[in-house]
SEVEXKOL-997687 format. One record per residue (C-alpha): x, y, z; residue number from 1. Coordinates in Angstrom, 3 decimals, always signed. Each point is the difference from the previous one (the first is absolute). Layout:
N
+----------+----------+----------+-----+
!       c1 !       c2 !       c3 ! pos !
+----------+----------+----------+-----+
!        X !        Y !        Z ! NUM !
...
+----------+----------+----------+-----+
! end
This chain:
173
+----------+----------+----------+-----+
!       c1 !       c2 !       c3 ! pos !
+----------+----------+----------+-----+
!  +49.250 !  -11.957 !  -63.343 !   1 !
!   -1.443 !   +3.618 !   -1.363 !   2 !
!   +2.026 !   +2.900 !   -0.704 !   3 !
!   -1.689 !   +3.307 !   +0.597 !   4 !
!   -2.069 !   +1.374 !   -2.894 !   5 !
!   +1.367 !   +1.386 !   -3.024 !   6 !
!   -1.808 !   +3.039 !   -0.827 !   7 !
!   +0.186 !   +1.538 !   -3.479 !   8 !
!   -2.138 !   +3.365 !   -1.100 !   9 !
!   -0.558 !   +0.322 !   -3.543 !  10 !
!   -2.330 !   +2.680 !   -1.814 !  11 !
!   -1.738 !   -0.436 !   -2.849 !  12 !
!   +1.934 !   -0.551 !   -2.802 !  13 !
!   +1.175 !   -2.034 !   +2.119 !  14 !
!   +3.251 !   +1.185 !   +0.930 !  15 !
!   +1.664 !   -1.151 !   +3.308 !  16 !
!   -0.220 !   +3.069 !   +2.170 !  17 !
!   +1.957 !   -1.233 !   +3.441 !  18 !
!   +0.506 !   -3.637 !   +1.284 !  19 !
!   +1.462 !   -1.046 !   +3.611 !  20 !
!   +2.817 !   -1.528 !   +0.947 !  21 !
!   -2.045 !   -3.538 !   +0.006 !  22 !
!   -0.755 !   +0.720 !   -3.745 !  23 !
!   +3.945 !   +0.114 !   -0.137 !  24 !
!   +0.814 !   -2.819 !   +1.853 !  25 !
!   -2.536 !   -2.427 !   -1.454 !  26 !
!   +0.417 !   +1.113 !   -3.448 !  27 !
!   +3.583 !   +0.605 !   -0.205 !  28 !
!   -0.783 !   +3.566 !   -1.910 !  29 !
!   +1.086 !   +3.045 !   +2.079 !  30 !
!   -2.408 !   +3.155 !   +0.343 !  31 !
!   +2.308 !   +1.697 !   -2.765 !  32 !
!   -0.288 !   -2.767 !   -2.448 !  33 !
!   -3.775 !   -0.699 !   +0.616 !  34 !
!   -1.594 !   +3.997 !   +0.244 !  35 !
!   -0.816 !   +0.887 !   -3.328 !  36 !
!   -0.528 !   -3.580 !   -1.628 !  37 !
!   -3.224 !   -1.332 !   -0.685 !  38 !
!   -0.649 !   -3.313 !   +2.510 !  39 !
!   +0.197 !   -2.413 !   -2.846 !  40 !
!   +3.474 !   +0.030 !   +1.241 !  41 !
!   -0.890 !   -2.473 !   +2.152 !  42 !
!   -1.329 !   -2.088 !   -2.519 !  43 !
!   +1.309 !   -3.385 !   -0.832 !  44 !
!   -0.378 !   +0.213 !   -3.923 !  45 !
!   +0.035 !   -4.183 !   +0.133 !  46 !
!   -3.125 !   -0.174 !   +2.043 !  47 !
!   -2.533 !   +2.065 !   -2.058 !  48 !
!   -2.990 !   +1.181 !   +1.989 !  49 !
!   -3.436 !   -0.831 !   -2.063 !  50 !
!   -1.574 !   +2.399 !   -1.461 !  51 !
!   -3.543 !   -0.909 !   +2.593 !  52 !
!   +2.525 !   +0.121 !   +2.638 !  53 !
!   +1.059 !   +3.786 !   -0.567 !  54 !
!   -4.121 !   +0.703 !   -1.128 !  55 !
!   -0.683 !   -1.275 !   +2.984 !  56 !
!   +2.573 !   +1.678 !   +2.124 !  57 !
!   -0.721 !   +3.373 !   -1.221 !  58 !
!   -4.077 !   -0.384 !   +0.367 !  59 !
!   +0.340 !   -1.072 !   +3.484 !  60 !
!   +2.603 !   +3.535 !   +0.302 !  61 !
!   -2.504 !   +2.143 !   -1.981 !  62 !
!   -3.371 !   -1.319 !   +1.756 !  63 !
!   +0.800 !   -0.998 !   +3.430 !  64 !
!   +3.346 !   +2.321 !   +0.216 !  65 !
!   +2.633 !   -2.842 !   +1.112 !  66 !
!   +1.276 !   -3.354 !   -1.266 !  67 !
!   +1.249 !   -2.652 !   +2.103 !  68 !
!   +1.967 !   -3.782 !   -1.724 !  69 !
!   +3.098 !   -1.721 !   -0.303 !  70 !
!   +2.007 !   +0.974 !   -2.782 !  71 !
!   +3.880 !   -1.264 !   -1.322 !  72 !
!   +2.129 !   +2.481 !   -0.249 !  73 !
!   +3.571 !   +0.123 !   -0.839 !  74 !
!   +2.826 !   +1.975 !   +2.181 !  75 !
!   +2.640 !   +1.717 !   -1.401 !  76 !
!   +2.144 !   -3.179 !   -0.164 !  77 !
!   -1.756 !   -1.413 !   -2.199 !  78 !
!   -1.410 !   -2.560 !   +3.145 !  79 !
!   -4.077 !   -0.352 !   -0.827 !  80 !
!   -1.718 !   +0.009 !   +3.599 !  81 !
!   -3.577 !   -0.117 !   +1.082 !  82 !
!   -1.525 !   +3.109 !   +1.899 !  83 !
!   -3.526 !   +0.878 !   +1.360 !  84 !
!   -0.939 !   +3.548 !   -1.322 !  85 !
!   -2.701 !   +1.969 !   +0.773 !  86 !
!   -0.493 !   +3.211 !   -2.300 !  87 !
!   -1.868 !   +3.085 !   +1.205 !  88 !
!   -1.676 !   +2.878 !   -1.678 !  89 !
!   +0.801 !   +3.392 !   +1.886 !  90 !
!   -2.642 !   +2.536 !   -0.758 !  91 !
!   -0.257 !   +3.545 !   -0.212 !  92 !
!   -2.868 !   +2.062 !   +1.755 !  93 !
!   -1.977 !   -0.049 !   -2.885 !  94 !
!   +0.227 !   -3.765 !   -0.610 !  95 !
!   +2.544 !   +0.335 !   -2.958 !  96 !
!   +2.658 !   -3.250 !   +0.592 !  97 !
!   +3.619 !   +2.114 !   +0.383 !  98 !
!   +2.059 !   -2.815 !   +1.321 !  99 !
!   +0.228 !   -4.112 !   +0.282 ! 100 !
!   +2.032 !   -1.351 !   +2.800 ! 101 !
!   +1.118 !   -3.379 !   +0.028 ! 102 !
!   +1.089 !   -1.497 !   +2.741 ! 103 !
!   +1.842 !   -3.880 !   +0.093 ! 104 !
!   +1.643 !   -2.537 !   +2.041 ! 105 !
!   +2.028 !   -2.678 !   -1.584 ! 106 !
!   -1.119 !   -3.651 !   +0.672 ! 107 !
!   +2.461 !   -2.291 !   -0.960 ! 108 !
!   +0.449 !   -1.548 !   +3.299 ! 109 !
!   -4.183 !   -0.219 !   +0.824 ! 110 !
!   -0.522 !   -1.865 !   -3.540 ! 111 !
!   +3.250 !   -2.180 !   +1.050 ! 112 !
!   -1.714 !   -0.859 !   +3.837 ! 113 !
!   -3.537 !   -0.172 !   -2.388 ! 114 !
!   +1.561 !   -2.946 !   -2.320 ! 115 !
!   +1.589 !   -1.833 !   +3.226 ! 116 !
!   -3.307 !   +0.276 !   +1.849 ! 117 !
!   -1.508 !   -1.395 !   -3.325 ! 118 !
!   +2.692 !   -2.948 !   -0.312 ! 119 !
!   -0.041 !   -0.691 !   +3.796 ! 120 !
!   -3.863 !   -0.687 !   -0.832 ! 121 !
!   +0.528 !   -1.921 !   -2.687 ! 122 !
!   +2.229 !   -2.536 !   +1.355 ! 123 !
!   -1.487 !   -0.493 !   +3.420 ! 124 !
!   -3.447 !   -0.529 !   -2.143 ! 125 !
!   +1.933 !   -2.978 !   -2.298 ! 126 !
!   +1.114 !   -1.586 !   +3.282 ! 127 !
!   -3.595 !   +0.090 !   +1.646 ! 128 !
!   -1.385 !   -1.528 !   -3.292 ! 129 !
!   +2.987 !   -2.425 !   +0.040 ! 130 !
!   -0.839 !   -1.303 !   +3.075 ! 131 !
!   -2.491 !   -3.078 !   +0.555 ! 132 !
!   -1.747 !   +0.943 !   +3.076 ! 133 !
!   -2.677 !   +2.543 !   -0.342 ! 134 !
!   +0.999 !   +3.585 !   +1.477 ! 135 !
!   -1.736 !   +2.448 !   +0.581 ! 136 !
!   +0.171 !   +3.761 !   +1.686 ! 137 !
!   -2.137 !   +2.352 !   +1.971 ! 138 !
!   -0.439 !   +3.279 !   +1.059 ! 139 !
!   -0.714 !   +1.762 !   +3.654 ! 140 !
!   -3.885 !   -0.602 !   -1.197 ! 141 !
!   +0.284 !   -3.565 !   -0.502 ! 142 !
!   -0.122 !   +0.642 !   -3.311 ! 143 !
!   +2.026 !   -2.155 !   -3.149 ! 144 !
!   +2.719 !   +2.238 !   -0.944 ! 145 !
!   +1.668 !   -2.798 !   -2.530 ! 146 !
!   -0.192 !   -3.950 !   -0.814 ! 147 !
!   +1.588 !   -2.241 !   -1.905 ! 148 !
!   -0.448 !   -2.565 !   -2.669 ! 149 !
!   +0.059 !   -2.843 !   +2.454 ! 150 !
!   -2.660 !   +1.665 !   +1.967 ! 151 !
!   -2.581 !   +0.561 !   -2.870 ! 152 !
!   +0.483 !   -3.681 !   -0.872 ! 153 !
!   -0.321 !   -1.090 !   +3.352 ! 154 !
!   -2.949 !   +1.599 !   +0.737 ! 155 !
!   -2.053 !   +0.039 !   -3.345 ! 156 !
!   +0.495 !   +3.679 !   -1.328 ! 157 !
!   +0.471 !   +0.623 !   -3.499 ! 158 !
!   +1.871 !   +3.289 !   +0.764 ! 159 !
!   +1.115 !   +2.587 !   +2.782 ! 160 !
!   -2.472 !   +2.162 !   -0.686 ! 161 !
!   -2.445 !   -2.019 !   +1.508 ! 162 !
!   +1.588 !   +0.173 !   +3.220 ! 163 !
!   +2.464 !   +3.570 !   +0.362 ! 164 !
!   -1.739 !   +2.473 !   +2.341 ! 165 !
!   -2.438 !   -2.603 !   +1.318 ! 166 !
!   +0.030 !   -1.092 !   +3.551 ! 167 !
!   +1.606 !   -3.032 !   +0.605 ! 168 !
!   -1.477 !   -1.124 !   +2.981 ! 169 !
!   -2.740 !   -0.428 !   -1.504 ! 170 !
!   +0.878 !   -1.144 !   -3.621 ! 171 !
!   +2.016 !   -3.211 !   +1.227 ! 172 !
!   -1.530 !   -0.515 !   +3.745 ! 173 !
+----------+----------+----------+-----+
! end
């Protein structure tokens, strides 16, 4: 479950000017503690982002006016957490950038669910490949969605790329 988006507004130096309640809840910093600080207070020193990461981020911000991506950051209590961050440049009528607005979600739970799905997929894949019977799955259009090793061996296919996405009725009948 994702919380409300945290919002942080900075000037160009960058100095935090405003944050919302979700920012406080996610990061553990109160508005009073965050305002006036550099957003680097959220960066985990032990998770150094590469120079290339920052160059790409700033290139997108300056050329497109926005950047989005997954970042590992640190809460006030030192806990490292993943977040989905979007930074948008705010421009004055003359086009000069005046502020940056960052919005982010704590994606810890989403990452746990994604890992559980990957683990379940891997378990199912291992189970299917341990079977002596040939097994395949099809979608509503009759196209192959998965096969196990036994299926490939029984029908003389070298790899699953030869059957995945193809109509099984046409292939094996």
